[in-house]
C-alpha positions in Angstrom: -15.2 -1.3 13.5 -11.4 -1.3 13.3 -9.8 1.4 11.2 -8.6 0.6 7.7 -4.8 0.1 7.5 -2.5 -0.1 4.5 0.8 -2.1 4.5 3.6 0.3 3.9 6.8 -1.6 4.9 8.3 -4.9 6.1 10.9 -4.9 8.9 13.8 -6.8 7.4 16.7 -6.5 9.9 18.3 -4.9 12.9 21.0 -2.3 12.4 23.2 -1.2 15.3 22.8 -1.6 19.0 20.2 1.0 19.8 17.1 -0.7 18.5 17.4 0.6 14.9 15.7 -1.4 12.1 15.8 -1.4 8.3 12.5 -1.4 6.4 11.6 -2.7 2.9 9.0 -0.3 1.5 5.8 -2.0 0.2 4.1 1.1 -1.1 5.1 4.1 -3.2 3.5 6.2 -0.4 5.9 4.8 2.2 7.9 8.1 2.8 4.7 10.2 3.1 2.8 7.8 5.3 5.5 6.8 7.8 6.0 10.4 8.9 2.4 11.6 8.9 0.1 8.6 9.8 -0.7 6.6 12.9 1.3 3.3 12.6 0.4 -0.3 13.4 2.6 -3.4 13.3 1.9 -7.0 13.0 2.2 -10.2 11.0 -1.1 -9.5 9.2 -3.8 -6.8 9.0 -6.2 -8.6 11.5 -3.7 -8.7 14.4 -2.0 -5.3 14.6 -1.0 -3.2 17.5 -0.1 0.5 17.7 3.6 1.5 17.4 5.1 5.0 17.3 8.0 6.1 15.2 10.7 7.6 17.4 13.4 8.6 14.8 14.6 8.2 11.3 18.4 8.1 10.8 20.2 8.4 7.4 18.8 8.8 4.0 17.9 6.9 0.9 18.2 3.1 1.0 20.4 3.2 4.1 17.8 4.8 6.4 17.3 3.3 9.8 14.2 3.7 12.0 13.7 3.5 15.7 10.3 2.9 17.4 9.3 3.9 20.9 9.8 1.1 23.4 12.4 -0.7 21.3 15.7 0.7 22.6 18.0 -2.3 22.4 19.1 -4.7 19.6 17.2 -7.5 21.4 14.0 -5.5 21.5 14.3 -4.6 17.8 14.9 -8.3 16.8 11.4 -9.1 17.9 10.1 -6.8 15.1 11.9 -8.7 12.3 9.4 -10.1 9.7 6.5 -8.0 10.9 4.7 -5.6 8.6 4.3 -1.9 9.3 0.8 -0.6 8.5 -0.3 3.0 8.2 -3.8 4.1 9.2 -6.0 4.7 6.2 -8.1 7.7 5.5 -11.0 8.2 3.1 -9.8 8.9 -0.4 -6.3 7.6 0.2 -4.2 6.9 -2.9 -3.0 3.7 -1.3 -6.6 2.4 -1.3 -6.4 2.5 -5.2 -3.4 0.2 -5.3 -4.4 -2.3 -2.6 -3.9 -6.0 -3.4 -7.5 -6.5 -2.1 -8.7 -5.1 -5.4 -7.3 -8.0 -7.4 -10.2 -9.9 -9.0 -12.5 -6.9 -9.0 -14.4 -6.2 -12.2 -13.7 -3.0 -14.1 -16.6 -1.1 -15.8 -16.9 2.2 -17.5 -19.3 4.8 -16.1 -21.7 3.9 -18.9 -21.8 0.3 -17.6 -19.6 -1.4 -20.3 -17.5 -4.2 -18.7 -13.8 -3.8 -19.4 -12.5 -7.0 -17.6 -11.1 -8.3 -14.3 -8.2 -6.7 -12.4 -5.4 -9.2 -12.4 -2.3 -7.2 -11.3 -1.2 -3.7 -10.2 2.1 -2.4 -11.6 4.2 0.2 -9.8 5.7 2.3 -12.5 7.9 5.5 -12.1 5.2 8.0 -13.2 2.1 6.3 -11.9 0.6 2.9 -11.0 -1.2 0.8 -13.7 -4.0 -1.7 -13.5 -3.6 -4.8 -15.6 -7.1 -5.8 -16.8 -7.8 -9.2 -18.5 -10.9 -9.8 -20.6 -10.4 -13.3 -22.2 -7.2 -13.1 -24.2 -7.3 -9.3 -24.3 -5.1 -7.4 -21.8 -5.5 -3.7 -21.1 -3.3 -1.4 -19.0 -5.2 1.4 -17.2 -3.3 4.1 -15.5 -4.3 4.7 -11.8 -5.0 8.5 -12.0 -7.9 10.4 -10.5 -9.0 11.6 -13.9 -9.7 8.0 -15.0 -10.6 6.1 -11.8 -14.0 7.3 -10.6 -14.4 5.0 -7.6 -14.2 1.6 -6.1 -17.3 -0.3 -4.8 -16.0 -2.9 -2.3 -19.4 -4.4 -1.7 -19.9 -5.2 -5.4 -16.2 -5.7 -6.2 -16.3 -3.1 -9.0 -13.9 -0.4 -10.1 -15.6 2.4 -12.1 -13.6 4.3 -14.7 -14.1 7.2 -17.1 -11.9 6.1 -20.0 -10.5 8.9 -22.2 -10.5 8.5 -26.0 -8.2 5.7 -27.2 -7.7 4.1 -23.8 -9.8 1.1 -24.5 
């Protein structure tokens, strides 16, 4: 079975003559995962191949990245438009904000249905699930104290709501 991967960035353009590229982060965990995880690249999750980060140049929004085997501008141009994926591990925070969760039902640990997950917001302090139940909309912070687990087979997210959350 192939390993789980999370999209962390999209390659947007070439910068310079030495195979450097610019990336658009797709995850708040981009900085952590690009340096510490095995990387894959491809146009979608099903068709990825291994790639290894060679160097990171600069800082902030002007950072440039080089990958092994892509030393020239022409080499790097073949990467434009592809997505960079990081290898997933059990209990990853990125798993809790995956777009695959959209449409999952949310229930409390006592079994009460809260609603359906319709969106995931990236906010400065933490991510937030947007839950719809008819005309009612609830915002549930994605923190370990509230999110107990995700059952991908049943399409259910189980939460332990604190007082006043619902």
